[in-house]
N, C-alpha and C positions, 0 to 999 in steps of 0.2 A: 451691829451698830444701830442705836435708836434712830427713829425717823427724824427727830429734831437735830441730832448730830449730823445726819446725812444732809439735811437742808443747809446746815451751817457750812459744811464742807463745799457743797455746790455753790453757795452764795459767795464764799471767799474766793473760790476758783474763778467764777465768772467776773466778779467785780475787779479782781486783780488783773485779769487779762484785758478788760476794757480800759482800765486805768493805764496799764503799761503801753498799749498800742496807741493811745491818744497822743497827738502831736504836742511837743513841749520842748523845753531846753535840752533834755537828754537826746531827743531825736535829732535836733539841730546840731548838737555837739558831735554825735556819732557820724552824721553826714559829713561834717567838715573834716573830721580826723580821717575817715575812710578815704575821702576823695583826695586829700592833700598828702597823706602819709602812707596810704595803702591798707591792704586787708588786715595784716597783722596788728598794726596800730589801732585800726578800727575795732577789732575784736578785743584787744586789751582795754580800750576805752569802755566797751560794753561790760567787761568784767569789772572794771572800776566802778561803773554805775551800779551794778548789782551789789558790789561790796559797800558802796556808799549807803545803800538801803539798810545795811546791817546797823548803821549808826542809829537810825530812827527806830529800828526794831529793838535794839538793845535797851534804850531808855524806856521804851513803851512796855517791854516785857517785865521790867523791874518796877513798873508802876509810876514812872516819872512823866510818861507821855501826857496824861491828863493834866498833871500839874503844870507842865510847860505850856500846853495849849490854852490853859485858863489864865496864864499870866501874860499880860499885854507886852511887858518889856522883853520877854523871851521871844515872842513872835516878832516883835518889832526889830530886835537885834538880828535875828535870823533873816528877816526880810531885807534889812540893809546889807548884811554880809552877802546874801545870795544875789541881790541886785547889783552890788558893786562887782562881784565876780563875773556875772553875766555881761555887764557892760565892758569890763576889762577883756573878756574873751572876744566880744564883738569888735572892740577896737583893735585887738591883736590880729584878727582876721583881716581887717581893713588897713592895717598899718603899712603894708607895701604900697598901697595906693596913696595913703596920706603922705608917706615919705617921698613918693614920686612927684608930688605937687611942689616940693621944695628942692628937687634935684633936676638936673638936665635930663630930659626925657630919654635920650638914647642910653645914657649911663644907667638910669634907673631901670630901664627895660632889660639891659644887659645883665645887671645885677640879679634881677628877678629870674631870668633864664638860667643864670649860673647856679643860683640856689636850687633850682628845680633839677638841674642835671648832675650836680656833684653831691653825691651822698656817700660819705665814707662809712664803713661798718660801725665804727665807734659812735658816729653821729646818729646813725639809725638806731643803735641800741639805746642811746640817751633819749631819742625822740619817742621810741616805743615805751620806755619807762615813764616818760612824762604823760603819755596818752592815758595810761592807767590812772594816774593821779588827777588828771584833768577830769576824767569821768567820775572818779570818786568824789572830788570836791563839788562837781556840778550837781550831783544828787544829794550829797550830805548837807549842802547849803541851800537846798530847795525847800522853802517852807510849805509848799503845796504837798510835797511828799510826806513831810512831817504830819500835816493835817490828815492826809489820806490814811496813813498808818494808824494814827491815834483814833480816827473815826472808825476805821474798820475793826480795831480791837475792842473799842469801847461800845460800839453799837451792834455789830454783827456777830461778835464772838461772845459766847456766854461766859459769865464769871466762873461757872462750874466746869468749863473746859480744862482738861488736864494740861499741866505745864508742857509736857512733852509734845502734845498736839499743837499747842501754841507755837512752840519752837519749830515744829514741822510746818506750820503756816508761814512762819518767817522765812524758813529755807525755801519754801515754794515761791514766795514773793520775790526773794532775791534771785532765784533761778529763772523766774519768768523775765525779769529785767535783763539778765545776762543773755539768755537765749534769744529773746526778741531782738535786742540791739545788735547781737552778734550776727543774726540773720540779715539785719539791715546792712551791716558792714559788708558781709559777704555778697549780698545782692548788688550793692553799689560798686563792688570791685570785680564783678564778672566781666570777662573780656568783651562780651557783646554790649554790656551797658557802658563800659569805658569807651568803646568805639563810638557810641552814640553821643556821649556827653563830652568827648575830648575837646571839642571846639568851644564849649561853653563852661568848662570846668572853673575857670577863673571867675566867671560871672556867678556861678553857683556859690563859690566861696564868698564872694561879696554879698550875695543875698543872705547866706547863712550868718555872716557877720552882722549885717543889719538886723536880722531876725533876733539874734542873741542880744545885741545892744537894745533893741526895741523891747524885748521881754524884760530886760533888766530895768529899763526906764519905767515900764508899766508897773513892774513889781515895786519899784522905789516910790512911785506916786500913788500906789494903791492905798486906800484907807481901810481895807478890810484886814 
């Protein structure tokens, strides 16, 4: 492999890892899903996030990424959709508390405890399925992921790079997302970790909800 190609591979590998592990909506979403629904749902959310990356990779590989990134209306539309989705996720995380404000406190508390303790198999199956699509949409509607993919392929990857190698880069990027966030989900659901955060799990969910809503509002009001 030529030296230039080796440098390109190393650059893509390092930049991708740094981008994936940086905190953002995906991290907040996996944290919430893993803590509230368990390890399986958290891992499925991670797989959904990695699959969502494939949306950005697909239009970038066929040459539409630069076109999308250079058109203000595309970026604006994606920004509004992503912001609305993050705000909705944040509100859904805070919804039990919002609902409790308008209900008798004992009844609201009892309802919340009942929802935590009664999980039928069919309900768990539906929740696990939704975890995948939540992760998928969280990444597919993230304009920052779009800009990262487009910038990486337009600036770091040579136009002379074979298509198969570009596809390999795409698979690597998607795999990095899946593996990293699956590790996050597994780490958060370890028995030792669960024992430490059991008393504050509800507060963590509230914090994640505020974080998601805040990211959505920030994205909505962003002028870039």
